[in-house]
C-alpha positions in Angstrom: -24.4 19.9 9.1 -22.3 17.1 11.3 -25.6 15.3 10.3 -24.3 15.0 7.2 -21.4 13.6 7.7 -21.7 11.6 10.9 -24.6 9.5 12.3 -25.7 10.2 15.6 -26.3 7.2 18.2 -26.1 8.5 21.8 -25.6 5.0 23.5 -23.0 3.8 26.5 -19.8 2.7 24.8 -19.0 -0.4 24.9 -16.1 -1.6 27.5 -12.8 -2.4 26.2 -12.9 -6.5 26.4 -11.2 -7.6 29.4 -8.6 -10.2 27.3 -8.1 -7.5 23.8 -4.6 -7.6 22.9 -2.9 -3.9 23.0 -0.1 -3.1 20.6 2.3 0.1 20.3 1.5 1.0 23.4 2.7 0.5 27.2 -1.1 0.8 29.2 -4.1 -0.8 28.2 -6.4 2.3 29.4 -10.3 1.6 30.3 -13.2 3.1 28.9 -13.7 5.2 31.9 -10.1 6.0 32.4 -10.7 7.6 28.8 -13.8 9.8 29.6 -13.0 13.2 30.3 -11.5 13.3 26.4 -13.1 12.4 22.5 -12.2 9.1 21.8 -11.3 8.6 18.1 -11.6 4.8 17.1 -10.3 4.0 13.9 -11.3 0.6 12.6 -8.9 -0.7 9.9 -7.0 -3.3 8.0 -3.8 -2.7 6.8 -4.2 -3.8 3.3 -6.9 -1.1 2.5 -6.2 2.1 0.6 -9.0 4.2 2.7 -7.7 3.2 5.9 -3.9 4.2 4.7 -5.5 7.4 3.4 -7.4 7.8 7.5 -4.3 7.0 8.8 -2.3 10.4 7.2 -6.0 12.0 8.5 -5.6 11.0 11.8 -2.0 11.8 12.2 -3.0 15.5 10.8 -5.9 15.4 14.0 -3.1 14.0 16.5 -0.7 16.8 15.4 -3.9 19.4 15.6 -5.1 18.1 19.0 -2.2 17.7 21.1 -2.8 19.9 23.6 -6.4 19.1 23.9 -8.4 15.8 25.3 -8.7 14.4 22.2 -7.6 10.3 22.2 -6.7 7.8 19.3 -7.2 4.2 19.1 -6.9 1.8 16.2 -8.7 -1.3 16.0 -7.4 -3.4 14.0 -10.0 -5.9 12.4 -8.7 -7.9 10.0 -10.0 -8.8 6.5 -7.7 -11.4 4.9 -6.2 -14.6 6.7 -2.9 -12.7 6.8 -3.7 -9.7 8.3 -5.1 -11.7 11.8 -1.9 -12.5 12.5 0.0 -10.2 15.3 3.3 -10.4 13.9 2.1 -8.6 10.5 -0.3 -6.2 12.6 3.4 -5.0 14.1 5.1 -4.9 10.6 2.0 -2.6 9.4 2.1 -0.5 12.5 5.9 -0.2 11.9 5.9 0.6 8.1 2.9 3.0 8.7 4.5 5.0 11.2 1.4 4.7 13.4 1.9 6.3 16.8 -1.3 5.7 18.6 -2.1 2.6 20.6 -3.9 -0.2 18.1 -6.1 -2.8 19.7 -5.8 -6.1 18.1 -9.4 -7.0 17.6 -8.6 -10.7 16.3 -11.7 -12.1 17.2 -13.5 -9.1 15.7 -15.1 -8.7 19.4 -15.1 -5.0 19.2 -16.4 -5.0 15.3 -19.2 -6.4 16.3 -20.1 -4.6 19.4 -19.9 -1.2 17.8 -22.1 -2.8 15.3 -19.0 -1.7 12.0 -19.3 -3.3 8.6 -17.1 -1.4 6.5 -13.4 -0.5 6.3 -12.6 2.5 7.6 -14.9 3.4 10.0 -14.8 6.2 13.1 -16.5 5.9 15.5 -16.2 9.5 18.7 -17.0 8.6 22.2 -18.0 12.1 23.9 -16.4 12.9 27.3 -19.3 11.2 29.2 -18.5 7.8 27.6 -21.5 7.9 25.3 -21.2 7.1 20.9 -21.5 10.4 19.9 -21.0 9.8 16.1 -19.7 7.3 13.8 -18.4 7.6 9.9 -17.9 4.6 7.4 -15.5 5.9 4.7 -12.8 8.5 4.3 -13.3 11.9 5.9 -10.9 15.0 5.5 -8.9 16.3 8.4 -11.2 19.6 8.2 -14.8 17.7 8.4 -13.6 15.1 11.2 -12.1 18.4 12.9 -15.2 19.7 12.6 -16.5 17.0 14.3 -14.4 16.8 17.1 -15.1 20.8 18.0 -18.9 20.3 18.4 -18.3 17.5 20.9 -15.1 19.3 23.0 -18.2 22.0 23.7 -19.6 19.7 26.1 -16.3 20.1 28.2 -13.6 17.5 29.5 -10.8 18.1 31.2 -9.1 15.0 29.4 -7.0 14.5 33.5 -5.9 11.0 32.0 -4.1 12.4 29.0 -1.2 12.6 30.5 -0.6 8.9 31.6 -1.5 7.5 28.8 1.2 6.9 26.1 2.5 4.8 23.1 5.4 2.9 22.7 5.7 3.7 19.2 7.4 0.8 17.3 9.8 2.1 14.8 13.1 0.9 12.9 16.5 2.2 12.7 15.7 4.3 9.0 18.2 5.1 7.1 20.8 2.7 7.2 19.0 0.2 5.4 16.5 -0.4 3.3 13.3 -0.5 4.8 10.2 -2.0 3.8 10.9 -1.9 -0.1 7.9 -1.7 -2.3 8.8 -2.2 -6.0 11.9 -3.1 -8.2 12.6 -1.4 -11.9 15.5 -1.9 -14.2 17.2 0.3 -16.6 16.6 -0.1 -20.5 19.9 -1.9 -20.5 19.3 -3.9 -17.0 22.6 -2.3 -15.8 20.9 -0.5 -12.8 18.2 -1.7 -10.4 16.0 1.3 -8.7 15.0 0.0 -5.5 11.6 2.1 -3.8 12.7 1.9 -0.2 9.1 3.6 0.7 9.8 3.9 4.5 12.8 5.5 4.1 10.7 8.1 1.4 13.6 7.7 -0.9 14.8 5.8 -4.0 17.6 4.0 -3.9 19.8 2.8 -7.5 22.4 0.6 -7.7 24.4 -1.1 -10.3 22.8 -4.5 -10.9 25.6 -6.2 -10.9 27.7 -5.5 -8.0 24.9 -3.6 -6.0 27.6 -1.2 -4.9 24.6 2.4 -5.0 25.0 5.0 -7.3 22.3 7.3 -6.6 20.0 8.2 -3.7 17.2 10.2 -4.7 15.3 12.1 -1.8 16.5 13.2 1.7 14.9 10.5 3.2 12.3 13.6 5.2 8.9 12.8 4.4 6.7 15.7 2.2 6.8 17.1 -1.4 9.6 19.2 -2.2 11.4 19.0 -6.0 15.4 19.8 -6.1 18.4 18.0 -6.0 18.5 14.6 -4.8 19.9 15.2 -1.5 17.7 17.8 -0.6 14.2 17.0 -2.1 11.6 15.2 -0.4 8.9 11.9 -1.3 6.5 9.9 1.2 5.9 6.3 0.3 7.2 5.9 -3.0 6.1 2.7 -4.6 6.2 1.5 -8.4 8.9 3.4 -11.0 9.8 2.6 -14.3 12.6 4.1 -16.4 11.9 5.8 -20.0 15.4 5.9 -20.9 18.6 5.2 -19.0 19.3 8.6 -17.4 15.6 9.3 -16.4 13.0 7.8 -13.8 9.2 8.2 -13.3 8.5 7.5 -9.6 5.0 7.0 -8.6 5.1 9.0 -5.0 2.3 7.5 -4.0 1.9 9.3 -0.4 1.8 12.4 -1.9 -0.9 11.3 -4.6 1.7 12.5 -7.1 4.3 11.3 -10.0 8.0 12.7 -10.4 10.6 12.4 -12.2 14.3 11.8 -11.1 16.8 13.5 -13.8 20.2 11.5 -13.3 22.4 13.8 -15.3 21.1 16.8 -13.8 20.8 15.2 -10.1 17.2 16.5 -9.8 14.1 15.3 -8.7 11.0 17.1 -10.1 6.6 16.9 -9.8 5.4 15.7 -13.2 2.0 15.9 -12.1 0.3 16.3 -8.5 -0.6 18.8 -6.1 0.2 16.6 -3.2 -3.2 16.8 -2.2 -5.5 13.6 -2.7 -8.2 13.8 -5.7 -11.6 12.3 -5.9 -13.7 10.2 -8.8 -12.5 10.9 -11.8 -14.8 9.4 -14.6 -13.9 7.5 -17.4 -12.7 9.5 -20.2 -11.8 12.9 -18.5 -8.4 14.1 -19.6 -5.9 16.8 -17.7 -3.4 18.6 -18.1 -0.7 17.6 -16.0 -0.4 21.3 -13.6 -4.3 20.5 -13.8 -5.3 17.1 -12.7 -4.9 15.1 -9.0 -4.3 11.8 -8.1 -5.3 9.6 -5.7 -2.6 7.0 -4.2 -0.8 5.8 -7.3 0.8 2.6 -6.6 2.4 1.1 -9.6 3.6 2.9 -13.1 5.2 1.5 -15.9 5.9 2.6 -19.7 5.1 1.3 -23.0 5.5 3.7 -26.5 5.2 7.3 -25.2 2.5 6.1 -22.7 2.9 6.5 -19.0 0.3 3.7 -17.4 -0.7 4.4 -13.6 -2.3 1.8 -11.2 -4.6 4.6 -9.5 -5.0 2.1 -6.5 -6.8 5.2 -4.7 -9.3 5.5 -7.3 -9.5 1.6 -8.6 -8.6 2.9 -12.0 -5.7 2.7 -14.6 -4.9 5.9 -15.7 -2.5 6.9 -18.3 -0.1 9.9 -19.0 1.1 10.7 -22.7 4.5 11.6 -21.9 5.1 14.3 -24.4 2.0 16.3 -23.7 1.4 15.8 -20.3 -2.0 14.8 -21.0 -3.2 12.5 -17.9 -6.8 11.0 -17.2 -8.3 7.6 -16.7 -7.7 4.9 -19.5 -9.5 1.6 -18.2 -12.3 1.1 -15.1 -15.3 2.9 -14.3 -13.9 4.2 -10.5 -15.9 1.7 -8.6 -14.1 -1.1 -6.2 -14.8 -5.0 -7.4 -13.4 -7.0 -9.9 -15.8 -7.0 -13.8 -14.6 -7.7 -16.8 -15.8 -5.9 -20.0 -14.5 -2.6 -21.9 -11.8 -0.2 -20.8 -15.2 2.1 -19.7 -17.4 -0.4 -17.6 -14.7 -2.8 -16.4 -13.8 -2.6 -12.9 -10.9 -2.8 -10.7 -10.2 -3.4 -7.1 -7.1 -1.1 -5.8 -5.3 -2.4 -8.6 -1.3 -2.2 -6.8 1.2 -3.9 -9.9 1.0 -2.9 -13.4 3.4 -3.9 -16.1 3.4 -3.8 -20.0 4.3 -6.0 -22.9 3.7 -5.9 -26.3 -0.1 -5.3 -26.2 -1.3 -5.6 -23.0 -0.9 -4.3 -19.6 -1.2 -6.9 -16.7 -2.8 -5.7 -13.4 -2.4 -6.9 -9.5 -5.7 -6.6 -8.7 -4.8 -6.5 -4.8 -8.6 -6.4 -3.4 -10.1 -9.1 -5.5 -6.9 -11.2 -5.0 -6.5 -11.5 -8.9 -4.6 -10.9 -12.1 -6.1 -8.9 -14.5 -5.0 -8.4 -18.2 -5.9 -5.1 -20.4 -5.5 -6.0 -23.7 -4.9 -2.8 -26.1 -5.8 -4.2 -29.0 -9.3 -4.9 -29.0 -10.1 -2.2 -25.5 -11.0 -5.3 -23.3 -10.0 -5.9 -19.6 -10.0 -9.7 -18.4 -9.5 -11.9 -15.8 -6.3 -14.4 -15.5 -6.3 -15.5 -11.9 -9.6 -15.0 -10.6 -11.1 -13.8 -7.0 -13.1 -11.2 -5.2 -13.4 -9.4 -2.9 -13.6 -11.6 0.0 -12.8 -14.8 -2.2 -9.1 -15.6 -2.1 -6.6 -18.6 -0.8 -3.8 -19.9 -2.0 -4.0 -22.7 -4.7 -1.4 -23.6 -7.6 -2.1 -26.2 -11.0 -4.5 -25.3 -13.3 -5.3 -21.7 -13.5 -8.8 -22.4 -13.1 -8.4 -23.2 -9.7 -5.6 -20.8 -8.8 -5.9 -18.6 -6.2 -3.8 -15.3 -4.2 -4.1 -13.6 -1.6 -3.9 -9.9 -1.9 -0.9 -9.9 -4.6 0.9 -6.5 -5.0 2.9 -7.1 -7.8 3.1 -8.2 -11.3 5.7 -8.9 -14.2 5.4 -10.7 -17.2 8.6 -12.5 -19.4 8.5 -15.4 -22.8 5.2 -15.4 -22.0 5.4 -16.7 -18.1 3.6 -14.3 -15.5 5.0 -13.8 -12.3 2.9 -12.8 -9.0 4.1 -11.5 -5.9 1.2 -13.2 -3.6 2.1 -10.8 -1.0 -0.3 -12.4 1.7 0.6 -15.7 1.1 4.3 -15.0 1.5 5.0 -16.4 -2.1 6.1 -15.6 -5.4 3.8 -17.6 -8.3 4.6 -18.3 -11.7 1.5 -18.7 -14.4 2.4 -20.2 -17.6 0.6 -18.4 -20.1 -0.1 -20.9 -23.0 -0.7 -23.8 -21.1 -2.7 -22.3 -18.4 -0.6 -24.1 -15.2 0.8 -22.4 -12.3 3.2 -22.8 -9.6 4.5 -21.7 -6.9 8.3 -20.6 -7.0 9.1 -19.2 -4.1 7.6 -19.6 -0.5 5.8 -22.4 1.2 2.6 -22.0 3.0 2.8 -20.5 6.5 6.2 -18.2 7.3 8.0 -20.4 9.1 11.0 -22.6 7.6 13.8 -24.2 7.8 16.1 -25.5 5.1 19.5 -26.3 4.0 21.1 -22.9 2.5 21.3 -24.9 -1.0 18.4 -26.6 -1.1 16.7 -25.5 -4.4 13.2 -27.2 -2.8 13.2 -24.3 -0.3 14.6 -21.4 1.5 16.6 -20.5 4.9 15.2 -17.2 5.7 11.5 -17.4 4.1 9.3 -14.7 1.9 7.5 -11.9 3.9 4.7 -10.2 2.4 6.8 -9.5 -0.9 5.0 -6.7 -3.0 7.4 -6.9 -5.8 9.2 -9.5 -8.5 10.8 -8.6 -11.6 13.3 -10.4 -14.2 16.5 -9.3 -15.2 18.6 -12.2 -17.5 17.4 -15.7 -15.5 17.0 -14.2 -12.3 13.9 -12.8 -10.7 14.4 -9.8 -8.2 11.9 -9.7 -5.6 11.2 -7.0 -3.2 10.9 -8.6 0.0 8.8 -6.2 2.2 8.6 -7.0 5.5 12.0 -8.7 5.7 13.2 -5.4 4.3 15.5 -7.0 1.7 15.8 -7.4 -2.2 16.2 -11.5 -3.0 17.2 -13.0 -6.5 15.8 -16.4 -7.0 17.9 -18.1 -10.0 15.2 -19.4 -12.4 18.1 -22.1 -13.5 19.0 -23.6 -10.4 16.0 -22.4 -8.4 18.1 -20.9 -5.9 16.9 -18.1 -3.6 19.5 -15.8 -2.2 19.8 -12.1 -1.1 20.6 -9.1 -3.0 23.0 -6.7 -1.1 22.8 -3.5 -1.8 26.4 -1.9 -0.9 27.1 1.6 0.5 23.7 3.1 1.8 
């Protein structure tokens, strides 16, 4: 049975390189010291939605086998240039609340030595130090547990487990924003909603004063309906207001869509059970109580339809807000970039979506592209081009423009605003002229400028995930700085929007 899940290999596990960097741990165990245990090497990169799913799987395994000789080690082997900086990986460890050691495989040494060619890939090493199984792609906790149990039958006391402890990298959550992911304004522009992603809650504030009016979710992780102060979310991302008194939330970690009612001060589940759904072919429609979602990352509303960037399935979904019928709207479901009609088009981890007149604009993150879903013609086209391994940081003529894993997009008055996440920038595209420019951010993270200098900023952006306009001001989810920033298009000054009352 295991052969269908893993491919056995049986060779001696290569030793950890002597000069490799270890993160999130106080010790650097050798392969010899780990003998007697089942060692799980998780090859991952922090942009990848499938890798994020595996972090959840491994967290469940670590809890289930906490009293057994099973030891998990992450091996971060980067896809993007930005992901190959130690500080950025450390931020990802905190953001995803990873508790096991992580090897910073900056030169892809371990990737090559273990013959890995896909993110994620799991390598299981038996108590004798030999590679027992390998598995590219996602796997459910039950299947992984069966493989671990099979290996454990070979024995192993796990004598070294007690002295190999992690230094869990954490933050002072609850007292401030923690890695905010998305922003949404109420229809009248008077309220701003922020997905306080790592705190598992939604913060709603007055858009002028910044004074908090509501906090949706207790902060505890989970899927629980109820009053704002007792309900639970898990890594929420995108939001959309159908009216002034309610807010749809993409509850990403719970694979669900939730609805916050500000009159009743209650949060309810609209669709999703908390379980991750599998592939759904184009054309399928489900009732809200039957559908299973897969990492919904952003939402937007046009008319009576809620559109969903379904990052985990590489599709755009739609839900009729009256009937609750939901299913794939655009995208075949395989991960890549291809223009075409709604059924044949391909997306790659769509992570931002914005509705404007008769079009949806999509931040197609894993192909570093911006896509347009034309609701009148039924056709998906590419505005800013890229590919699964094609990215960069170029502005000017849109034909030559390049991005690096953008997570957010919006459109106002004929201009597209892009949270160019891994370039630490916000960029603007003029649809009519086809000219792009960098609004905020410079190459690299470091900058030192006068506070009133419109050409640059004192505190640069750090992996921004969203950019939304309100009036003449662009609001930016400055994710890794755990701030909401403002950029005034008239004065070209960058500021910080202070949220008061948390």
